[in-house]
C-alpha positions in Angstrom: 175.4 165.2 4.3 172.1 163.6 3.8 173.3 160.1 2.7 176.3 158.4 1.6 176.9 158.5 -2.1 179.3 156.0 -3.9 180.3 155.6 -7.3 181.5 152.1 -8.8 182.2 151.2 -4.9 184.1 154.3 -4.1 182.6 156.5 -1.2 182.2 160.1 -2.3 183.1 162.9 0.6 181.0 166.1 0.9 178.2 164.8 -1.4 174.7 165.6 -0.9 171.1 164.1 -1.8 169.2 167.1 -2.1 165.9 167.6 -0.1 163.5 169.9 -1.4 165.0 173.0 -0.4 168.4 172.0 -1.4 167.0 171.0 -4.9 165.6 174.4 -5.5 168.9 176.1 -4.4 171.7 173.6 -6.0 174.7 175.6 -7.0 172.9 178.8 -7.3 174.9 181.8 -6.0 177.5 179.6 -4.7 181.2 180.7 -5.8 182.7 177.6 -4.2 182.2 174.1 -5.5 181.3 172.8 -2.0 179.4 170.4 -1.8 181.5 167.9 -4.2 178.2 166.9 -5.9 174.5 167.0 -5.6 172.1 163.9 -6.3 168.7 165.1 -7.1 165.5 162.7 -7.6 163.5 163.0 -10.4 159.6 162.9 -10.6 157.6 161.7 -13.7 160.8 160.7 -15.4 161.8 164.2 -16.3 164.2 166.7 -15.0 164.3 170.5 -15.8 167.7 172.0 -15.1 169.1 175.3 -15.1 172.5 177.0 -14.4 171.1 180.4 -13.7 173.1 182.4 -11.2 175.8 179.7 -10.9 179.2 181.0 -11.1 180.9 177.8 -12.7 180.1 175.1 -15.5 178.5 172.1 -14.5 178.5 168.3 -15.6 175.3 166.2 -15.4 174.9 162.6 -15.1 171.4 160.9 -15.6 171.1 157.5 -13.5 168.4 155.0 -14.0 166.3 153.1 -11.1 168.9 150.4 -11.0 171.7 153.1 -10.3 173.3 153.1 -13.6 174.6 156.0 -15.3 172.9 156.1 -18.9 173.7 159.7 -20.5 175.6 162.6 -19.5 175.7 166.4 -20.3 179.3 167.9 -19.7 180.6 171.4 -19.3 177.1 173.1 -19.1 177.7 176.8 -19.0 176.1 179.4 -16.6 172.7 180.4 -17.8 171.7 177.5 -19.5 168.2 175.6 -19.1 167.5 172.1 -20.2 165.1 169.3 -19.9 165.4 165.7 -20.2 162.6 163.0 -20.1 163.3 159.4 -20.5 161.8 156.4 -19.3 164.6 155.3 -17.4 165.3 158.5 -15.5 165.4 158.4 -11.8 168.2 160.4 -10.3 170.8 163.1 -11.6 174.0 164.2 -10.4 175.4 167.9 -10.6 179.0 167.9 -10.4 181.1 171.0 -10.9 183.1 170.8 -14.6 186.5 171.2 -12.8 185.9 168.6 -10.4 188.3 165.6 -10.5 185.1 163.3 -10.0 184.3 163.9 -13.6 187.1 161.5 -14.7 185.6 158.7 -12.7 182.1 158.8 -13.7 181.2 157.4 -17.0 178.2 156.0 -19.0 177.8 152.7 -17.1 179.0 153.7 -13.9 177.2 152.3 -10.8 176.1 155.1 -8.2 174.8 153.7 -5.0 172.8 155.7 -2.6 173.0 154.3 0.9 
């Protein structure tokens, strides 16, 4: 666990702020859903995301520099590739689709990284 992540003031257990190697691996080759979520930092306001070699669906939440969720993509199937470019993009969260965390995150949720 690299940093504490909270959503709308609620601390999230087993969350990871990805370093370079974790960002490359993500949930690839993992059959379990640990960690509960992975936070990625984007560069140049772009994100290229794939679910190759994932064994479960993912939900993605895109966060601006103020820490608010401004967009999402839910239930992304394994084997999918997508890109997002947005002037506000600073971070994005990857969360397994079956996770109960998906019920607490919505557009406008505040994500705090301490």
